[in-house]
Kinemage of the C-alpha trace (Angstrom):
@kinemage 1
@onewidth
@group {chain A} dominant
@subgroup {mainchain}
@vectorlist {calphas} color= white
{ca unk a 1} P -0.264 0.238 -0.321
{ca unk a 2} L 0.915 3.620 -0.849
{ca unk a 3} L 0.859 6.091 1.688
{ca unk a 4} L 1.307 9.789 1.869
{ca unk a 5} L 1.323 12.431 4.396
{ca unk a 6} L -1.512 14.650 4.529
{ca unk a 7} L -2.110 18.196 7.036
{ca unk a 8} L -4.530 18.080 9.899
{ca unk a 9} L -7.464 19.973 10.929
{ca unk a 10} L -9.809 20.179 13.621
{ca unk a 11} L -12.504 19.354 10.472
{ca unk a 12} L -10.747 16.000 10.971
{ca unk a 13} L -11.961 15.414 14.424
{ca unk a 14} L -13.620 12.074 13.722
{ca unk a 15} L -11.060 9.722 12.689
{ca unk a 16} L -8.271 11.419 15.137
{ca unk a 17} L -10.368 10.688 18.154
{ca unk a 18} L -11.409 7.155 16.661
{ca unk a 19} L -7.333 6.454 15.829
{ca unk a 20} L -6.370 7.964 19.030
{ca unk a 21} L -8.611 6.256 21.052
{ca unk a 22} L -8.191 3.047 19.796
{ca unk a 23} L -4.534 3.773 20.801
{ca unk a 24} L -4.315 4.638 23.858
{ca unk a 25} L -7.419 3.289 25.807
{ca unk a 26} L -5.531 -0.063 25.019
{ca unk a 27} L -2.121 -1.707 25.946
{ca unk a 28} L -0.141 -0.280 27.440
{ca unk a 29} L -1.112 3.019 28.062
{ca unk a 30} L -4.402 2.322 29.115
{ca unk a 31} L -5.536 5.889 29.203
{ca unk a 32} L -9.153 6.460 30.144
{ca unk a 33} L -10.873 8.725 27.503
{ca unk a 34} L -14.413 7.952 28.110
{ca unk a 35} L -15.051 11.952 28.976
{ca unk a 36} L -15.773 12.728 25.362
{ca unk a 37} L -15.774 16.557 25.723
{ca unk a 38} L -12.627 16.386 28.063
{ca unk a 39} L -11.063 14.552 24.692
{ca unk a 40} L -12.365 16.916 22.340
{ca unk a 41} L -10.593 19.813 24.599
{ca unk a 42} L -7.371 17.647 24.615
{ca unk a 43} L -7.140 17.058 20.678
{ca unk a 44} L -8.489 21.232 20.612
{ca unk a 45} L -5.431 22.054 22.725
{ca unk a 46} L -2.911 20.268 20.630
{ca unk a 47} L -4.707 20.587 16.991
{ca unk a 48} L -6.942 23.711 17.322
{ca unk a 49} L -4.152 26.561 17.324
{ca unk a 50} L -2.569 29.099 15.506
{ca unk a 51} L 1.236 27.005 16.042
{ca unk a 52} L -0.584 23.405 15.500
{ca unk a 53} L 1.286 21.060 12.650
{ca unk a 54} L -0.845 17.833 12.769
{ca unk a 55} L -0.030 15.294 10.337
{ca unk a 56} L -2.367 12.588 9.044
{ca unk a 57} L -0.625 9.457 7.462
{ca unk a 58} L -3.048 8.269 4.420
{ca unk a 59} L -3.422 4.861 2.705
{ca unk a 60} L -6.307 3.895 0.519
{ca unk a 61} L -8.210 6.974 2.053
{ca unk a 62} L -7.939 5.943 5.405
{ca unk a 63} L -6.159 7.463 8.439
{ca unk a 64} L -3.482 5.008 9.800
{ca unk a 65} L -1.571 7.251 11.659
{ca unk a 66} L -1.328 10.466 13.341
{ca unk a 67} L 1.209 12.901 14.349
{ca unk a 68} L -0.109 15.471 16.818
{ca unk a 69} L 1.997 18.958 17.952
{ca unk a 70} L 3.102 22.573 18.000
{ca unk a 71} L 5.507 24.312 15.658
{ca unk a 72} L 7.986 26.078 18.213
{ca unk a 73} L 10.413 28.483 17.676
{ca unk a 74} L 13.181 27.934 19.638
{ca unk a 75} L 16.849 30.219 19.851
{ca unk a 76} L 18.516 27.056 18.248
{ca unk a 77} L 16.065 27.086 15.193
{ca unk a 78} L 12.306 25.455 14.451
{ca unk a 79} L 11.598 22.400 16.309
{ca unk a 80} L 8.246 20.476 16.219
{ca unk a 81} L 7.159 19.414 19.334
{ca unk a 82} L 4.914 16.322 18.903
{ca unk a 83} L 2.852 15.799 21.807
{ca unk a 84} L 0.808 12.683 20.203
{ca unk a 85} L 2.234 9.906 17.666
{ca unk a 86} L 0.697 6.732 17.097
{ca unk a 87} L 0.108 4.830 14.220
{ca unk a 88} L -3.053 1.963 14.337
{ca unk a 89} L -2.534 -0.753 16.742
{ca unk a 90} L -3.084 -3.446 13.968
{ca unk a 91} L -0.083 -1.864 11.901
{ca unk a 92} L 2.086 -1.685 15.110
{ca unk a 93} L 5.415 -3.274 15.120
{ca unk a 94} L 5.486 -4.055 10.916
{ca unk a 95} L 7.717 -0.801 10.085
{ca unk a 96} L 4.630 1.584 9.658
{ca unk a 97} L 5.468 4.087 12.393
{ca unk a 98} L 9.027 4.189 10.843
{ca unk a 99} L 7.867 5.087 7.848
{ca unk a 100} L 5.614 8.065 8.776
{ca unk a 101} L 8.367 9.389 10.753
{ca unk a 102} L 10.446 9.518 7.555
{ca unk a 103} L 7.553 11.090 6.055
{ca unk a 104} L 7.332 13.441 8.858
{ca unk a 105} L 10.570 14.635 8.725
{ca unk a 106} L 10.859 15.463 4.755
{ca unk a 107} L 7.657 17.622 5.690
{ca unk a 108} L 9.622 19.943 8.363
{ca unk a 109} L 12.527 19.940 6.084
{ca unk a 110} L 10.122 21.390 3.892
{ca unk a 111} L 8.989 23.713 6.137
{ca unk a 112} L 11.968 25.231 7.426
{ca unk a 113} L 12.174 22.849 10.777
{ca unk a 114} L 15.116 20.735 11.488
{ca unk a 115} L 14.395 19.234 14.990
{ca unk a 116} L 11.758 17.124 16.459
{ca unk a 117} L 11.327 17.116 20.387
{ca unk a 118} L 8.901 15.081 22.153
{ca unk a 119} L 8.287 13.016 25.370
{ca unk a 120} L 7.121 9.294 26.596
{ca unk a 121} L 7.515 6.696 29.153
{ca unk a 122} L 10.401 4.740 29.251
{ca unk a 123} L 8.320 1.491 30.444
{ca unk a 124} L 6.387 1.676 26.924
{ca unk a 125} L 7.401 0.101 23.517
{ca unk a 126} L 7.731 3.790 22.655
{ca unk a 127} L 10.370 4.608 23.970
{ca unk a 128} L 12.645 1.999 22.228
{ca unk a 129} L 11.049 3.166 18.840
{ca unk a 130} L 12.029 6.605 19.170
{ca unk a 131} L 15.654 5.461 20.300
{ca unk a 132} L 15.506 2.754 17.026
{ca unk a 133} L 14.614 5.415 14.807
{ca unk a 134} L 17.500 8.385 15.728
{ca unk a 135} L 16.463 10.043 18.926
{ca unk a 136} L 18.223 10.639 21.980
{ca unk a 137} L 16.971 11.394 25.170
{ca unk a 138} L 18.509 14.999 26.523
{ca unk a 139} L 21.175 14.154 28.880
{ca unk a 140} L 20.387 17.379 30.571
{ca unk a 141} L 16.433 17.637 30.586
{ca unk a 142} L 13.640 15.607 32.457
{ca unk a 143} L 10.037 15.883 32.035
{ca unk a 144} L 8.503 16.600 35.286
{ca unk a 145} L 4.635 16.878 36.395
{ca unk a 146} L 2.767 18.054 39.741
{ca unk a 147} L -0.335 17.024 40.834
{ca unk a 148} L -2.357 19.385 43.689
């Protein structure tokens, strides 16, 4: 199958939601996205603002993967901060994510963006995926969270 990358917008919210929920409510994440309104707000936070850059991997007219993120104008240059990245569960581990990431890099280079930043849990397959695809953990940075 031939795949192509297309820019996504909030007009594509239905297939984005379907793919996102199909991936992240299952192993290894098991996120509870049963609150539809919260899910839509979350996706709007990422894909519905001025600096959003959301990309979809399409094959045979179907959405197979998503990269939802933001363009950040950092002092070292313009970066793409991927907040959410996934391919359909039935395609994971078959090289489709790698193909998608290569196509994303081509789109970014054409837009003058030359780096990607992201975060992921270290105890998931995604961690190994990113390492295998040329990403490096930043030695001086950590992702922090505080609940109150």
